[in-house]
N, C-alpha and C positions, 0 to 999 in steps of 0.2 A: 619664251620662244628659244632662247638660245641653247636650252637643255637638251633641245630634240624630242620634247614629248609627243607621243602619238596615242591615237585611240582613247583620248581622255572623255571621261564621262564627268559632267559636272552635276551635284545634285544640291538642290535648294528648297528651301521650306517657304521661301518668297515667291508666290504663284505670279503676281504681276512682274517681277524680275524674270522669271523663265519665261513667261509669255512674250514680255518684249526683245527678249534675245534671241527668241524663235521666231519673230516676226520679221517679215521679208520688207515690211515699209518703214520709212523713216521715222523716228521716235521723235516727236516735236514736244514732248512733256518737259518738266524743269529738270528732268534727270536724264533726258535726251542725250545730251552730249557724251555723258559717261557710258551710255548703253550703246550709242553707234561706235565709240572707240573700242569698246570691249568686243562688239561684232567685227569690226576691224582685226583684233588681235586673234580672234578666234579663226580666222581664214588662214590663220599660219599655223595651224594644229589640224593633222589629219584625223578625220572620224570624229571630231568633237560633237557633245551633246549634251544638252540641258535636261533634266527632268526634275519635275517637282515630285518632292516627299514629303510626308507628315511631319510635323514639328516634332512629333515624339521619335521619329526615326532619324532625329539629326543632333542626337547626343554628343557627338564629337564636335560638330560645330560651337554647340552650346558650351561645351567644356573650355574650347579655345577661345571664344568671346569673352568669357568670363576671365580665362588667365589672361588675356590681351589688356584687360581694365587694371591691371594690378602691375604691368610692366612699364619701363620708361624709355622704350626703345622698339626696335624691329628685331625680330629672330625669324631665321630660316632654318628648315629643316627639309633635306632632300633624299638622304640616302635611309634613315631609320627615322620612324615616329617618336617624338618626344614621351617621355615616360608618363606625362600627366593624362596622355589619351591611350596609352597602351591597354588598359583594361576594356576601356568603353570600344575600342575598336575591335578586339578579341570578340567581345559580345556582340557586336554588330556583324562581324565576319559568321558567327557561328549560330546566328537565331534566323 
């Protein structure tokens, strides 16, 4: 939130998570505390939204998740996307 993001749209292929985050009722499931904490953080972003997308349309997330399995720490990218997803992003933006 410190970076001042506005009008962010989050895409996910996990329909249950998208539904939980869009719900106005308290999530009492086992992941409820995480969902409620995320909802709280989202109130700090102007115009936030969650949309559900097909798993086949989520190649960027797949590439990043696969990459994350093989690193031993945290990485952050803010200004430019990492090279490992540049081609996938280009394809996603132009299809």
